C-alpha positions in Angstrom: 23.1 33.3 -16.0 22.6 36.8 -17.3 22.3 39.8 -15.0 18.6 40.0 -15.2 18.1 36.6 -14.4 20.2 36.6 -11.2 17.6 38.7 -9.4 14.8 36.2 -10.0 14.0 33.3 -7.7 13.5 29.6 -8.5 9.9 28.9 -8.2 8.9 25.6 -6.4 5.3 24.5 -6.6 4.5 22.8 -3.4 5.6 23.1 0.3 5.6 19.5 1.2 8.8 17.3 1.9 9.9 17.3 -1.7 9.1 21.1 -2.2 11.1 22.1 0.9 13.9 19.7 0.3 14.3 21.2 -3.2 14.3 24.7 -1.7 17.2 23.7 0.6 19.1 22.2 -2.3 18.7 25.3 -4.4 19.6 27.7 -1.6 22.9 25.8 -1.3 23.5 26.5 -5.0 23.1 30.1 -4.4 19.6 30.8 -5.5 16.8 32.5 -3.7 13.6 30.4 -3.7 9.7 31.2 -3.7 7.6 28.4 -2.6 4.0 28.5 -3.7 1.7 26.3 -1.7 -2.1 25.8 -2.3 -2.8 25.2 1.4 -3.4 28.0 3.7 -0.4 27.2 5.7 3.1 25.4 5.1 2.3 22.2 7.0 2.1 18.4 6.6 -0.6 15.7 7.3 -0.2 11.9 7.6 1.3 9.6 10.3 4.6 7.9 10.6 7.0 7.1 7.8 10.2 5.0 7.6 13.7 6.5 6.6 16.4 4.5 5.1 20.1 5.4 5.4 19.7 7.0 1.9 17.3 9.3 3.5 19.8 10.4 6.1 22.5 10.9 3.5 20.0 13.4 1.9 19.1 15.1 5.2 22.9 15.6 5.8 23.6 16.9 2.4 20.6 19.5 2.9 22.0 20.6 6.2 19.2 19.3 8.4 20.5 15.8 9.5 20.8 16.7 13.1 17.4 18.1 13.3 15.9 15.0 11.8 17.8 12.5 14.0 16.6 14.4 17.1 13.1 13.7 16.1 13.5 10.1 14.8 13.4 6.7 16.7 16.2 4.5 15.6 14.9 0.8 15.3 16.7 -2.3 16.2 15.3 -4.2 13.4 12.7 -4.7 10.6 10.5 -7.8 11.0 7.9 -9.6 8.9 5.3 -12.0 10.5 2.6 -13.9 8.8 -0.7 -12.5 10.0 -2.4 -15.8 9.9 -0.2 -18.0 12.1 2.4 -15.6 13.4 5.3 -17.3 11.7 8.3 -15.0 11.5 9.0 -14.7 7.7 12.1 -12.4 8.1 14.1 -10.3 10.7 16.6 -7.9 9.5 18.9 -6.2 12.3 19.2 -2.5 11.7 21.8 -1.8 14.6 25.4 -1.2 14.4 26.4 -3.5 11.6 23.7 -2.1 9.5 24.9 1.5 10.1 28.5 0.5 9.3 27.4 -1.0 6.1 25.4 1.8 4.9 26.8 4.7 6.7 23.5 5.8 8.3 20.8 4.3 10.4 17.2 3.1 9.6 14.7 5.1 11.6 10.9 5.7 11.9 9.5 9.3 12.4 6.2 11.2 12.2 5.8 12.7 8.8 5.1 16.1 10.3 8.5 15.9 12.1 10.3 15.5 8.8 8.5 18.3 7.3 9.3 20.5 10.5 12.9 19.8 10.2 13.1 20.7 6.5 10.9 23.9 7.2 13.2 25.1 10.1 16.1 24.5 7.7 14.6 26.6 5.0 13.4 29.3 7.3 16.9 29.6 8.9 18.4 30.3 5.6 16.5 33.5 5.0 16.5 32.9 1.4 13.1 31.1 1.0 9.9 33.0 0.6 6.5 31.1 1.2 3.3 32.1 -0.5 0.3 30.0 0.8 -3.2 29.8 -0.6 -1.7 29.9 -4.1 -2.7 27.1 -6.4 -0.7 27.0 -9.7 -2.8 26.6 -12.7 -0.5 26.9 -15.8 3.2 27.7 -16.6 4.6 29.6 -19.5 8.4 29.6 -20.3 10.6 31.9 -22.5 14.3 32.2 -23.1 14.9 33.9 -19.7 12.7 32.3 -17.4 9.3 30.9 -16.3 5.9 32.5 -15.4 3.7 30.4 -13.2 -0.1 31.7 -13.1 -2.2 30.9 -10.0 -5.9 30.5 -9.5 -6.2 34.2 -8.5 -4.9 35.3 -11.8 -1.6 36.4 -10.3 1.7 35.8 -12.4 4.8 34.6 -10.5 8.2 35.0 -12.4 11.1 32.8 -11.9 14.3 31.6 -13.4 13.0 28.3 -13.4 10.2 26.0 -11.9 10.4 22.8 -9.7 7.0 21.0 -9.8 7.0 19.4 -6.3 3.2 19.6 -6.3 2.5 16.0 -5.4 0.5 13.1 -6.6 -2.0 15.5 -8.4 0.6 17.7 -9.9 -0.7 20.6 -12.1 2.7 20.9 -13.5 2.8 17.2 -14.4 -0.8 17.6 -15.9 0.5 20.4 -18.1 3.5 18.6 -19.4 2.6 15.0 -19.4 -1.1 14.7 -18.7 -1.1 11.1 -18.0 -3.7 9.0 -16.1 -3.3 7.6 -12.5 -3.3 4.0 -12.1 -5.9 3.3 -9.4 -4.5 0.1 -7.4 -7.8 -0.8 -5.6 -5.8 -1.0 -2.3 -7.0 0.9 0.6 -4.6 2.2 3.3 -5.8 3.2 6.9 -3.6 5.1 9.2 -3.8 6.1 12.7 -1.4 7.1 15.6 -2.0 5.6 19.0 -0.4 6.8 22.4 1.8 4.4 24.1 -0.6 3.9 27.0 -3.3 2.4 24.6 -1.0 0.3 22.6 -0.6 -3.3 23.3 2.5 -4.1 25.5 3.1 -7.4 23.7 3.6 -5.4 20.4 5.7 -2.5 21.7 8.8 -3.6 19.8 11.4 -1.1 18.7 11.0 -2.3 15.1 9.6 -1.5 11.8 7.1 -4.4 12.0 4.7 -5.8 9.4 2.0 -8.6 9.5 1.5 -9.9 5.9 -1.8 -11.8 5.1 -4.1 -12.7 2.1 -5.0 -9.5 0.4 -4.1 -7.4 3.4 -1.2 -6.4 5.7 -0.7 -4.5 9.0 2.2 -2.2 10.1 3.3 -0.7 13.4 6.4 1.1 14.9 7.1 3.6 17.5 7.1 7.4 17.1 8.2 10.3 19.1 10.6 8.6 21.5 8.3 5.6 21.8 5.4 7.6 23.2 3.2 7.0 20.3 2.8 4.1 17.9 2.0 4.3 14.1 -0.6 1.8 12.9 -1.3 1.2 9.2 -3.5 -1.5 7.7 -3.8 -2.1 4.0 -6.4 -4.2 2.1 -7.8 -4.9 -1.3 -11.1 -3.1 -1.5 -14.1 -5.0 -2.7 -15.5 -1.9 -4.2 -14.4 0.2 -7.2 -12.2 3.0 -5.6 -11.6 6.5 -6.5 -8.1 7.9 -5.7 -8.2 10.3 -2.6 -8.3 10.6 1.1 -11.4 10.4 3.2 -12.3 9.8 6.8 -12.2 6.2 7.6 -14.8 3.7 8.8 -13.9 1.2 11.9 -16.5 -1.1 10.6 -15.1 -1.3 7.1 -11.5 -2.0 8.6 -12.9 -4.9 10.7 -14.7 -6.4 7.9 -11.4 -7.1 5.9 -9.5 -8.7 8.7 -11.6 -11.5 10.1 -9.1 -14.3 9.5 -5.9 -13.0 11.0 -4.4 -14.1 14.3 -5.5 -12.3 17.5 -2.3 -10.8 18.1 -2.3 -8.8 15.0 -6.0 -8.2 15.1 -5.4 -6.1 18.4 -4.1 -3.3 16.0 -7.3 -2.8 14.2 -9.2 -2.5 17.4 -7.2 0.4 18.7 -8.0 3.5 16.8 -11.1 5.7 17.3 -10.4 7.6 14.2 -8.8 6.5 10.9 -7.8 8.4 8.0 -8.5 6.4 4.7 -6.3 6.6 1.4 -7.5 5.0 -1.8 -4.1 4.6 -3.4 -2.7 5.0 -6.9 0.6 5.3 -8.7 1.3 6.2 -12.3 3.4 4.4 -15.0 7.0 5.5 -14.9 7.9 8.0 -17.5 11.3 8.8 -19.3 10.9 12.4 -19.5 10.0 14.9 -16.6 12.1 17.9 -17.5 10.9 20.5 -20.1 13.2 23.3 -20.7 13.3 25.4 -17.5 10.6 23.2 -15.6 11.0 19.9 -14.0 9.2 17.6 -11.7 10.2 16.1 -8.3 8.9 13.6 -5.9 5.5 12.3 -6.3 4.8 14.8 -9.0 7.6 12.8 -11.0 7.3 9.2 -9.8 4.2 8.7 -7.6 4.5 5.2 -6.1 2.6 2.9 -3.8 3.7 2.6 -0.1 5.1 -0.9 -0.3 8.7 -0.1 -0.5 8.5 2.6 2.1 10.4 5.0 -0.1 8.2 7.8 -1.3 9.6 10.6 1.0 13.0 9.1 0.6 12.9 9.4 -3.2 11.9 13.1 -2.9 14.7 13.8 -0.7 17.1 12.0 -3.1 15.6 14.1 -6.0 16.2 17.3 -4.3 19.9 16.4 -3.6 20.5 15.1 -7.0 19.1 18.3 -8.6 21.4 20.4 -6.5 24.4 18.4 -7.6 23.3 18.6 -11.3 23.1 22.3 -11.1 26.6 22.4 -9.4 28.0 20.2 -12.2 26.5 22.4 -14.8 27.3 25.7 -13.2 23.5 26.6 -12.5 22.6 26.1 -16.3 19.1 24.9 -15.7 18.4 23.4 -19.1 21.5 21.1 -18.9 21.1 20.4 -15.2 17.5 19.4 -15.5 18.3 17.0 -18.2 21.2 15.5 -16.1 19.0 15.3 -13.0 16.3 13.5 -15.0 18.7 11.0 -16.4 20.2 10.3 -13.0 16.7 9.5 -11.4 14.5 8.0 -14.0 15.7 4.3 -13.8 16.0 4.4 -10.0 12.6 5.9 -9.3 10.9 3.6 -12.0 12.5 0.7 -10.1 10.9 1.9 -7.0 7.5 2.0 -8.6 7.7 -1.3 -10.1 9.1 -2.9 -7.2 6.4 -1.5 -5.0 3.9 -3.2 -7.2 5.7 -6.5 -6.8 6.3 -6.1 -3.0 2.5 -5.6 -2.6 1.8 -8.9 -4.5 4.5 -10.6 -2.0 2.8 -9.1 1.1 -0.6 -10.1 0.2 0.2 -13.6 -1.1 -2.5 -16.3 -0.4 -2.8 -20.1 -0.9 0.4 -21.8 -2.0 2.1 -18.6 -3.1 1.8 -17.5 0.7 3.7 -20.7 1.6 6.4 -19.7 -1.1 6.6 -16.2 0.3 7.2 -17.6 3.9 10.0 -19.7 2.6 11.8 -17.1 0.7 14.2 -15.9 3.2 14.5 -18.8 5.5 18.1 -19.0 7.1 19.2 -15.8 5.3 22.0 -13.9 7.2 22.0 -10.3 7.9 24.7 -9.7 5.5 22.9 -11.4 2.7 19.9 -9.1 3.4 22.3 -6.1 3.3 23.8 -7.2 0.1 20.1 -7.3 -1.4 19.6 -3.8 -0.1 22.6 -2.4 -1.4 21.0 -0.9 -4.6 18.5 0.9 -2.4 20.4 2.0 0.7 23.8 2.6 -0.9 22.7 5.8 -2.5 24.5 9.1 -1.3 25.5 12.4 -2.5 28.8 11.1 -3.9 27.1 8.6 -6.4 23.9 10.2 -6.9 24.9 11.2 -10.7 26.8 8.0 -11.3 23.8 6.7 -13.4 23.6 9.4 -15.8 
C-alpha cells in the first residue's frame, strides 16, 4: 500500500449485519472504514434469527462475542413436528454435548440485538465513520482506489469497496446484473409477548411445524419474555419480491388443515410483516478488482437453512483473514476471500431450496420425510451438521 492510499478508508456500502461485521473485520486489519447507508439511521428491522456455532465463532473473532451472548437465548434443542398430526419428526439436543462438539452454542436472538452488538463494537473502535441517507448509485475504480457516487451526486473515495448492500445490491447490479429468482413462497413474521403466547408452546427450543406447502416456526427471544413467530406458505398468487404489511386473513386462508396446537400460532399476531421471498443463482465471481460483495449481496438465499446472517458473519471474518494473509493487498485478498466462500455459500443457497421442499412435502413424500430421521442419535445428527457448524476462523481459508 503506498502512502497516498494509507489515508483512505475502506468503503462499505450497507450498514446492516454484514456491513457492520465487515467494518469490524477491516478495523482489526488496521483500516479506517466509512459505512455508507441509504436509510436515515443505522438500524435493523425484522424479528428473530437463529445463530449456529459458526456464528458465535465469527462474533468472537470480531470481538463482540460477549455482547451477543448476553442478548441471546440458548436453546435446549431443535425440534420438528408434523403440522398435520403433531408427529415428532426429529429432535436434536443443543446442550452440553452439542457445545462440546462444535465449540459454541446454538441460540436464538432478535435481529435488532445482533445488529446492536455489532454496531456497539464498531462505534467503540473509533475507526468507523457512518454516513446515513446515502444511496450508492455507481462505482468507479482506478489503480489506487475506488470512488462511489451517491444519489446526491457526492463522490466518496476509498482504497477499496465492500458491497454489503443486501438482496437488492446496487454494487452487484453494476458488476453482475443478474435477475432474482422469485420463489413464490411468502413469509410472515411477528414477535409476541410471553403473556400472550400459548403456555403449551413455551419451549426453550427452535421449533418448526412442517406441513403441505407451509410451515410454522417459533422460539423464545429476550430472555423468554417474547416469542418469535414465523409462518411460510406457497402463495397462490404471482408474487413480486418485497416487504409489505401483512393481512391476518391471508395467513388464515393458508393454514386450514393444520392441527389445533400449531394453529394457535397464526391466531396470535395483531400485526404481521409480509416478505415475498427470492434468492439468486449462485455465482462463481463476486470480486472485481478493488470491489467485492458480501452477505446477501453476494449470495442471497431463502430462509430454510437459517443461515443468512451467519453466512454474512463468516464472510466478514474470512475477508479479514484473506487480507491478513496477503498483507492487505486488496486484489489478491479479494480473490482469496471469494475462492474460500463461493462453494460453501452456494451449498447454503441450494440446500435452502431443497430444505424448503422437505419442509413442505405432501402426500407420500410427506410420509417419507417423517421417516427420514427415525431413531437417529444425537451424534449422527452432529456428524451430518459438521460441514455447517464446524466452520471457524482457523479453517475459513481452508477451501481456497
